[in-house]
C-alpha positions, 0 to 999 in steps of 0.5 A: 684770304679764303685759302688761309681759312679753307686751305682748299685751292680749288674752292678759291679758284672757283670763288675767283672765277679763274680757269687756270690753277696757276693764276689762283696760286698767285693770290694764294702766295700773296695771301700767305705773305700778307698774313704771316701764313705758318703751317706746322709740318713734320719733316723726314728725310729718305736716303733710299728708295725704300725709305721714300716709299715708306714715307709716301705710304704713311702720308708724307709728300715729297718736297725736294732733294738736297745732296742726295737726300730726299726731303718729305713733309706731312701736316701735323 
């Protein structure tokens, strides 16, 4: 639940005394599931490398690619 409050995965890792971030992610996943975790994102698509570059430069993060279209998101 600390992650839900702080959104700082490294703080949670330290607070739990974990050495590997992968172990901490298990607890973050459980916290999201138990708390009906909901984040608001702005989502965009890029069909070309130039469009992807522009999105990354404006703070969007790459999520995945579906049928040749790259999906990006950024927190509101």
